[in-house]
C-alpha positions in Angstrom: 131.8 9.8 -88.9 134.5 10.1 -91.4 136.5 12.7 -92.4 135.9 14.3 -95.6 138.8 15.5 -98.0 138.9 17.1 -101.3 141.7 15.4 -103.3 141.4 17.6 -106.4 139.5 20.6 -108.0 139.0 21.1 -111.6 136.8 23.4 -113.8 136.5 24.4 -117.5 137.1 28.0 -118.3 134.0 30.0 -118.3 132.6 30.7 -121.8 130.4 33.5 -122.8 126.6 33.3 -123.8 126.8 31.6 -127.2 130.9 31.9 -127.1 133.6 29.4 -127.5 132.1 26.8 -125.4 128.5 27.2 -127.0 129.1 23.9 -128.9 129.3 21.4 -126.0 126.3 20.3 -124.0 126.1 20.6 -120.2 127.1 16.9 -119.8 129.9 17.4 -122.1 131.4 20.0 -120.2 130.8 18.0 -117.1 132.4 14.8 -118.6 135.6 17.2 -119.3 136.1 18.1 -115.7 135.2 14.5 -114.4 137.7 13.0 -116.9 140.4 15.4 -115.9 140.1 14.8 -112.2 140.7 11.1 -112.8 143.6 11.7 -115.2 145.2 14.0 -112.8 145.6 11.6 -110.0 146.0 8.7 -112.0 142.6 7.2 -110.7 140.8 4.1 -111.7 137.5 5.2 -112.8 136.1 2.0 -111.2 137.1 3.4 -107.9 134.4 6.4 -108.0 131.4 4.8 -106.3 129.1 7.8 -107.1 128.6 10.9 -109.0 126.6 14.3 -108.2 126.2 16.8 -110.3 124.1 20.5 -110.3 122.4 21.2 -113.5 119.6 23.7 -113.7 118.6 24.2 -116.9 117.9 20.7 -118.0 115.3 21.1 -120.7 116.6 19.5 -124.0 119.6 18.1 -122.4 118.3 14.5 -122.2 117.6 12.1 -119.2 119.9 12.2 -116.1 122.6 14.9 -117.0 124.9 13.7 -114.3 124.7 10.3 -115.5 125.4 11.1 -119.0 128.4 13.2 -118.0 129.6 10.2 -115.7 129.4 7.9 -118.6 131.1 10.3 -121.3 134.0 10.6 -119.0 134.6 6.7 -118.9 132.9 5.9 -115.8 131.3 2.6 -115.4 127.7 2.0 -116.4 127.2 0.7 -112.7 128.1 3.9 -111.1 125.2 5.5 -109.9 124.8 9.5 -110.9 122.5 12.2 -109.4 121.2 15.6 -111.0 120.8 18.4 -108.5 118.5 21.4 -109.1 119.0 24.2 -106.2 119.2 26.9 -108.9 122.7 29.3 -108.2 123.7 26.8 -105.3 123.0 23.4 -107.0 126.8 22.7 -107.7 127.3 23.5 -103.8 124.4 21.1 -102.9 126.0 18.4 -105.0 129.0 18.7 -102.9 127.4 18.8 -99.6 125.2 15.6 -100.4 128.5 13.9 -101.3 130.2 15.0 -98.2 127.4 13.5 -96.2 127.6 10.3 -98.3 131.1 10.3 -97.4 130.8 11.2 -93.6 128.2 8.5 -93.0 130.3 5.7 -94.6 128.2 5.4 -97.8 130.8 6.0 -100.0 134.6 6.5 -99.8 135.2 8.1 -103.2 132.6 10.8 -105.0 132.8 13.2 -107.8 130.6 16.4 -107.3 130.1 19.6 -108.9 127.9 21.6 -111.2 127.6 22.0 -115.1 125.7 24.2 -117.3 125.4 25.5 -120.7 122.9 28.2 -120.9 123.6 28.5 -124.7 121.7 25.4 -125.4 118.6 26.3 -123.3 115.9 26.2 -125.7 112.6 28.4 -126.4 109.5 26.7 -125.0 106.1 26.6 -126.7 103.9 25.5 -123.7 100.5 26.3 -125.7 101.8 23.8 -128.6 101.2 20.5 -126.8 97.9 19.8 -128.1 98.2 22.5 -131.1 97.4 26.2 -131.6 94.4 28.0 -133.5 94.3 30.5 -135.8 96.4 33.6 -134.7 99.7 34.4 -133.4 101.4 32.5 -130.7 104.5 32.8 -128.6 107.6 31.4 -127.0 108.8 31.4 -123.6 112.9 31.7 -123.4 113.8 28.7 -121.0 116.7 30.6 -119.4 114.2 33.3 -117.9 111.3 30.6 -117.3 113.2 28.3 -115.3 116.4 29.9 -114.2 116.1 33.5 -113.7 112.5 34.0 -112.7 111.0 34.3 -109.0 108.1 32.6 -109.5 106.6 33.5 -106.2 106.5 37.4 -106.9 106.5 37.0 -110.7 109.6 38.7 -111.4 113.3 38.6 -112.6 115.7 37.8 -110.0 117.3 41.4 -110.8 114.2 42.6 -109.2 115.5 41.0 -106.0 118.7 42.6 -106.4 117.1 46.1 -107.0 114.8 45.7 -103.8 118.2 45.0 -101.9 119.5 48.0 -103.2 116.9 50.0 -102.6 116.1 48.4 -99.0 119.8 48.4 -98.0 121.2 51.7 -99.3 123.3 50.4 -101.7 124.2 52.9 -104.7 124.9 52.3 -108.5 128.3 53.5 -107.9 129.1 51.0 -105.0 127.9 48.2 -107.4 129.7 49.3 -110.2 133.0 49.7 -108.1 132.8 46.2 -106.9 132.1 44.9 -110.3 135.2 46.7 -111.7 137.3 45.5 -108.6 135.8 41.6 -109.2 137.1 41.8 -113.0 140.4 43.2 -112.1 140.9 40.4 -109.3 140.0 37.5 -111.7 142.3 39.1 -114.5 145.0 39.4 -112.1 144.4 35.9 -110.8 144.6 34.6 -114.5 147.6 36.7 -115.1 149.9 35.4 -112.3 148.8 31.6 -112.5 146.3 31.3 -109.8 143.9 29.4 -112.1 146.4 27.5 -114.1 146.2 23.9 -111.8 142.3 24.2 -111.8 141.7 25.3 -115.3 141.1 22.2 -118.1 141.7 23.6 -121.4 138.9 22.8 -123.9 139.6 22.0 -127.7 137.3 23.7 -129.8 136.8 22.4 -133.5 136.3 25.4 -135.7 134.0 25.3 -138.9 137.1 24.7 -141.1 138.4 21.8 -138.9 140.9 23.8 -137.0 141.1 23.4 -133.5 142.0 25.7 -130.8 142.2 25.5 -126.9 140.0 27.7 -124.8 142.4 28.1 -121.5 140.9 31.6 -120.0 137.4 32.7 -118.8 136.0 34.4 -121.8 134.3 37.5 -120.3 137.5 38.5 -119.2 138.9 39.6 -122.4 135.6 41.5 -123.0 135.2 43.9 -120.1 135.5 47.5 -120.9 135.8 49.3 -117.5 135.1 53.0 -118.9 131.4 51.9 -120.4 130.7 50.6 -116.7 129.4 53.6 -115.4 127.2 54.7 -118.4 125.6 51.3 -118.8 121.8 51.4 -118.7 119.6 49.7 -115.6 118.4 46.5 -117.0 115.5 45.6 -114.6 114.1 49.3 -113.7 114.2 52.6 -115.5 115.4 54.2 -112.5 117.5 51.3 -111.1 121.0 50.2 -110.1 121.6 46.6 -111.4 123.3 46.6 -114.9 124.8 44.0 -117.1 128.1 45.0 -115.8 127.4 44.6 -112.1 125.3 41.6 -112.2 126.7 38.1 -113.1 126.9 37.1 -116.6 124.9 34.4 -119.0 127.7 31.5 -119.4 128.6 27.9 -120.3 131.0 25.8 -117.9 131.5 23.1 -115.4 133.5 22.4 -112.1 133.9 19.2 -110.0 135.6 18.2 -107.0 137.0 14.7 -106.2 135.8 13.7 -102.7 137.4 10.9 -100.4 137.5 10.0 -97.1 140.5 10.7 -95.4 141.0 7.1 -94.8 140.6 6.0 -98.2 143.0 9.0 -99.7 145.7 7.8 -97.3 145.1 4.3 -98.4 145.7 5.4 -102.1 148.6 7.6 -101.3 146.8 10.8 -102.3 147.5 14.1 -100.8 144.2 16.2 -100.2 144.1 19.8 -100.9 141.8 20.4 -98.2 139.2 19.2 -95.6 135.5 19.5 -95.4 134.7 20.4 -91.7 130.9 21.5 -92.0 128.4 22.9 -94.4 124.9 24.6 -94.0 121.9 25.6 -95.7 119.7 28.7 -95.0 116.5 30.2 -96.9 114.8 33.4 -96.6 111.7 35.1 -98.4 112.2 34.4 -102.2 112.8 38.1 -102.9 115.6 38.4 -100.1 117.8 35.3 -101.3 120.1 38.1 -101.7 120.9 37.8 -97.9 120.6 34.1 -97.4 124.4 33.7 -97.1 124.5 36.0 -93.8 122.5 33.1 -92.4 124.2 30.1 -94.0 127.8 31.3 -93.3 127.9 31.5 -89.8 126.0 28.3 -89.3 128.5 26.5 -91.0 131.3 28.1 -89.1 129.4 27.2 -85.8 129.1 23.6 -86.7 132.7 23.4 -87.9 133.6 24.3 -84.2 135.6 27.7 -85.3 135.0 31.4 -84.9 134.5 33.9 -87.7 137.7 35.4 -86.6 139.5 32.3 -87.3 138.3 32.4 -91.0 141.3 33.8 -93.3 139.4 33.9 -96.8 135.6 33.8 -97.7 133.9 32.9 -100.9 130.3 34.3 -101.8 128.5 33.9 -104.7 128.1 37.1 -106.8 124.9 36.6 -108.2 124.9 40.5 -108.1 127.4 42.9 -107.0 124.6 44.0 -104.4 124.7 40.3 -103.0 128.4 40.6 -102.0 128.2 43.9 -100.7 125.2 43.5 -98.4 126.5 40.3 -97.1 130.1 41.7 -96.7 128.0 44.4 -94.7 126.0 42.1 -92.4 128.9 40.1 -91.6 131.4 42.6 -91.1 133.7 41.2 -93.4 136.8 42.8 -95.1 136.5 42.7 -98.6 140.1 42.3 -98.8 139.5 38.9 -97.3 136.5 37.8 -99.9 136.5 36.3 -103.4 140.1 37.4 -103.8 140.3 36.0 -107.2 137.0 37.4 -108.3 133.8 35.8 -108.9 130.8 35.6 -110.6 130.4 39.0 -111.7 
């Protein structure tokens, strides 16, 4: 098995829903980071053997979003590309697939990541395929239908967060405090330049033709810490999950340049990290909130290390309650988890 290394990592700023990046499709955002990966390393696009990109909300995007992103970035028509949908874990699964390809010797140079433009998702008219009769009709929100709805329990994913909050005894105050700290960590990271190397500035053309550069995650400039405790619950009248302690609806893209260690050495490139192992885990759909607590120890075991040898952890903040419960289940010190903030 070949050793897998990460040579470079790039992402766009994260745009607000209907915000500064809303004029770009998901493939356009994906192309932005793919192009920057190549430019930053002076890499010939012809060396990239395959592209794998996660993209969940593909309605209206057009055929093969990952291939669109690859070709918009200047990669050859002969470069294979695959789009992955594993909902929140789509980008991560894309990286796992690419890592396996390299480990097995199928490829030596790959690009993998994720891209999404939630601002572009259309409304659906499912009953109009063959026309509608006299009377009112309705539309379905594609974001809810294909992105945020638990089809097994017929509820919004926020309902699962509320379930976790109740069953695990995680209070509204705990969730709000976590959200505030997540924002503060992200703001500090921006202010101290922690994201400077990874963020690709995106040029946005205004209505009058003026061009501005978006360089900072948009939500960070909008947060009002004083209002967070007074926000109304979103999913249940007496619930605990609010717009502030849940992840927001956004636009953005991120990607990694992956290689076999042998190929990176041949090209004279210095990796930033090595992928030792990965793992997936599944639970009952309504308990997706605790799945990381199963996947993480398995990945650590496969890597041949122990939990106490890990210095930093990154856990997706789908909701504040997700991070809080997994920190508890894994007995993690919050000072070493998501130190630069997260999805909340």
